[in-house]
Backbone as JSON, one array per atom type, in Angstrom:
{
  "sequence": "MSTYIYGITATSHPGLPEGMGGVGDPPLPVRVLREGELAALVSDAPEGLRPKRRELLAHQNVLSEAGAAGCVLPMRFGSVAPDDDAVVAVLDE",
  "N": [[26.96, 1.17, 8.81], [25.43, 2.59, 11.58], [27.09, 2.9, 14.89], [26.3, 1.6, 17.94], [26.63, 2.83, 21.57], [27.49, 1.41, 24.83], [29.27, 1.67, 26.7], [32.68, 3.19, 28.58], [35.53, 1.7, 29.33], [38.87, 0.39, 30.54], [41.11, -1.03, 28.7], [42.33, -3.26, 29.85], [40.43, -4.05, 31.41], [38.64, -7.02, 33.3], [36.34, -8.29, 32.86], [34.89, -8.01, 30.06], [32.51, -8.57, 28.21], [31.68, -11.61, 26.32], [29.94, -12.82, 23.53], [27.67, -11.88, 24.16], [24.22, -10.39, 23.93], [22.93, -7.43, 22.89], [20.9, -4.33, 22.43], [18.03, -4.02, 20.27], [16.17, -6.33, 18.33], [16.09, -9.21, 16.73], [18.32, -9.3, 19.67], [21.17, -7.45, 19.13], [24.74, -8.65, 18.62], [27.21, -7.72, 21.26], [30.06, -6.15, 21.11], [33.78, -5.31, 21.53], [35.71, -2.42, 21.12], [39.07, -1.47, 20.94], [41.36, 0.91, 21.9], [44.59, 1.9, 22.23], [44.73, 2.32, 25.94], [42.05, 2.46, 26.39], [38.7, 1.01, 26.18], [35.82, 0.45, 24.19], [32.28, -0.54, 24.75], [30.5, -1.73, 22.23], [27.78, -2.26, 20.04], [26.09, -2.92, 16.93], [23.96, -0.4, 15.75], [20.51, -0.79, 16.04], [17.65, -0.04, 13.51], [15.52, 2.65, 14.01], [15.37, 2.67, 16.61], [14.37, 2.8, 19.95], [13.28, 4.23, 23.45], [12.18, 1.74, 25.0], [11.06, -0.59, 27.23], [12.41, -3.02, 27.07], [14.54, -2.43, 25.51], [15.91, -0.63, 27.09], [16.51, -2.19, 28.96], [18.14, -4.17, 28.16], [20.12, -2.44, 27.6], [21.12, -1.75, 30.18], [21.59, -4.1, 31.07], [24.14, -4.95, 29.94], [25.87, -3.27, 30.5], [25.69, -3.64, 33.27], [26.85, -6.43, 33.6], [29.22, -5.95, 32.7], [30.07, -4.12, 34.6], [30.13, -5.62, 36.6], [32.6, -6.81, 36.91], [34.44, -4.79, 37.1], [35.61, -1.4, 36.6], [33.32, 0.65, 34.61], [32.57, 3.52, 32.42], [29.51, 4.49, 32.13], [27.29, 4.93, 29.48], [24.62, 7.06, 28.04], [21.54, 5.87, 27.36], [21.01, 5.22, 24.13], [23.25, 6.49, 22.85], [25.03, 7.2, 20.34], [27.37, 6.56, 17.43], [28.75, 7.52, 14.2], [29.87, 5.3, 13.1], [31.94, 2.62, 13.57], [34.68, 3.52, 13.41], [34.46, 6.23, 13.87], [34.14, 5.91, 16.85], [36.59, 4.79, 17.54], [38.26, 6.7, 17.05], [37.5, 8.61, 18.89], [38.36, 7.35, 21.58], [41.12, 7.46, 20.9], [41.63, 10.01, 21.22]],
  "CA": [[26.04, 1.11, 9.56], [25.91, 3.25, 13.03], [27.45, 2.08, 16.15], [25.42, 2.0, 19.39], [27.96, 2.75, 22.51], [27.15, 1.1, 25.84], [30.18, 2.19, 27.91], [33.84, 3.04, 28.09], [36.52, 1.33, 30.28], [40.26, 0.33, 30.42], [41.38, -2.42, 27.91], [42.83, -4.17, 30.77], [39.12, -4.7, 32.36], [38.94, -8.14, 33.39], [35.06, -8.83, 32.5], [34.45, -7.51, 29.04], [31.43, -9.42, 27.58], [31.96, -12.21, 24.94], [29.06, -13.64, 23.13], [26.44, -11.14, 24.74], [23.38, -9.47, 23.01], [22.49, -5.92, 23.44], [19.75, -3.82, 21.81], [17.62, -4.66, 19.14], [15.09, -7.48, 17.94], [16.93, -9.81, 17.97], [19.64, -8.51, 20.15], [22.44, -7.31, 18.35], [26.03, -9.07, 19.48], [27.91, -6.75, 21.77], [31.51, -6.07, 20.82], [34.44, -4.39, 22.3], [36.65, -1.7, 20.4], [40.05, -1.09, 21.72], [42.36, 1.98, 21.27], [45.37, 2.51, 23.69], [44.36, 2.03, 27.2], [40.73, 2.17, 26.54], [37.9, -0.09, 25.25], [34.28, 0.69, 24.08], [31.52, -1.75, 24.62], [29.27, -1.37, 21.27], [27.05, -3.0, 18.9], [25.49, -2.03, 15.6], [22.64, 0.33, 16.33], [19.64, -0.93, 15.25], [16.87, 1.16, 12.85], [14.06, 2.82, 14.72], [15.81, 2.46, 18.65], [13.38, 3.63, 20.83], [13.36, 3.65, 24.84], [11.38, 0.77, 25.19], [11.53, -1.18, 28.34], [13.22, -4.19, 26.68], [15.74, -1.73, 24.96], [16.41, 0.07, 28.33], [16.76, -3.51, 30.02], [19.09, -4.74, 27.43], [21.38, -1.66, 27.62], [21.26, -1.78, 31.61], [22.51, -5.55, 31.2], [25.61, -4.65, 29.32], [26.58, -2.2, 31.89], [25.76, -4.74, 34.81], [27.61, -7.39, 33.48], [30.64, -5.25, 32.6], [30.42, -3.33, 35.84], [30.64, -6.49, 37.63], [34.06, -7.14, 37.2], [35.39, -3.52, 37.12], [35.06, -0.24, 36.23], [32.59, 0.98, 33.25], [31.9, 4.69, 32.48], [28.38, 4.34, 31.47], [26.75, 5.93, 28.4], [23.31, 7.4, 28.32], [20.65, 5.06, 26.46], [20.88, 6.05, 22.86], [24.41, 7.31, 22.66], [25.07, 6.43, 18.79], [28.08, 7.21, 16.93], [28.61, 7.36, 12.73], [30.45, 4.3, 12.73], [33.44, 2.05, 14.77], [35.96, 4.41, 13.29], [34.41, 7.35, 14.82], [34.3, 5.6, 18.21], [38.05, 4.41, 17.95], [39.06, 8.24, 17.04], [37.45, 9.41, 20.28], [38.86, 6.53, 22.48], [42.15, 7.86, 20.79], [41.61, 11.54, 21.74]],
  "C": [[26.47, 1.91, 10.98], [26.24, 2.4, 14.24], [26.83, 2.65, 17.49], [26.68, 1.71, 20.7], [27.14, 2.72, 23.94], [27.92, 1.76, 27.13], [31.59, 2.15, 27.4], [34.68, 2.39, 29.2], [37.69, 0.92, 29.72], [40.18, -0.96, 29.66], [41.85, -3.71, 28.78], [41.57, -4.52, 31.72], [38.99, -6.05, 32.16], [37.43, -8.91, 32.89], [34.45, -8.45, 31.48], [33.48, -8.83, 28.49], [31.51, -9.96, 26.49], [30.56, -12.82, 24.91], [27.45, -12.91, 23.88], [25.65, -10.43, 23.76], [22.99, -8.38, 23.97], [21.17, -5.41, 22.99], [19.35, -4.32, 20.71], [16.78, -5.93, 19.19], [15.51, -7.84, 16.75], [17.99, -9.46, 18.32], [20.69, -8.82, 19.36], [23.79, -7.73, 19.17], [26.84, -8.01, 20.08], [29.45, -7.16, 21.62], [32.19, -4.99, 21.7], [35.55, -3.85, 21.1], [37.59, -1.23, 21.34], [41.05, 0.05, 20.86], [43.21, 2.08, 22.43], [44.74, 1.78, 24.85], [42.85, 1.9, 27.46], [39.82, 1.21, 25.77], [36.49, 0.63, 25.61], [33.34, -0.39, 23.88], [30.42, -1.2, 23.41], [28.53, -2.18, 20.71], [26.7, -2.39, 17.96], [24.31, -1.5, 16.22], [21.3, 0.04, 15.45], [18.44, 0.37, 14.7], [15.79, 1.22, 13.91], [14.34, 2.67, 16.06], [14.76, 3.49, 19.16], [13.28, 3.09, 22.28], [12.43, 2.86, 25.52], [11.98, -0.11, 26.45], [12.51, -2.39, 28.02], [14.65, -3.6, 26.22], [16.63, -1.45, 26.24], [17.3, -1.27, 29.24], [18.09, -4.0, 29.23], [20.52, -3.66, 27.61], [21.95, -1.67, 29.16], [22.35, -3.06, 31.8], [23.96, -5.58, 30.93], [26.25, -4.02, 30.25], [26.83, -3.2, 32.91], [26.77, -5.81, 34.77], [29.13, -7.16, 33.42], [31.13, -5.11, 34.04], [30.69, -4.49, 36.91], [31.89, -7.14, 38.2], [34.89, -5.69, 37.14], [34.65, -2.51, 36.57], [34.61, 0.1, 35.26], [32.15, 2.68, 33.34], [30.64, 4.35, 31.78], [27.71, 5.35, 30.45], [25.23, 5.94, 28.61], [22.8, 6.52, 26.98], [20.65, 5.86, 25.05], [21.99, 6.67, 22.23], [24.71, 6.16, 21.08], [26.12, 7.24, 18.02], [28.15, 6.97, 15.23], [28.84, 5.63, 12.57], [31.8, 3.79, 13.97], [34.61, 2.96, 14.51], [35.67, 5.59, 14.16], [34.49, 7.3, 16.35], [35.88, 5.28, 18.53], [38.62, 6.03, 17.94], [38.84, 8.89, 18.52], [38.1, 8.63, 21.35], [40.62, 7.08, 22.2], [42.53, 9.12, 21.2], [42.06, 11.44, 23.17]]
}
């Protein structure tokens, strides 16, 4: 399954979300992928994702929650990678 990317931050970020829902209906769980000093906030990418209000707000909510505790490099809505391994490979670079 494809991986939806919300943002990139430091592995040491103090407020990475746990148990948070992201895009999708029902909201898909947000998880953290770590590689070295970087971490990516991701979830599975739902099929047929469109920039509807609910999806845009879900994307922004993940970034707001994580950003409240520290710096997060936000990704544009709809940023999708083929899988988790592809995201980890980019973090490694």
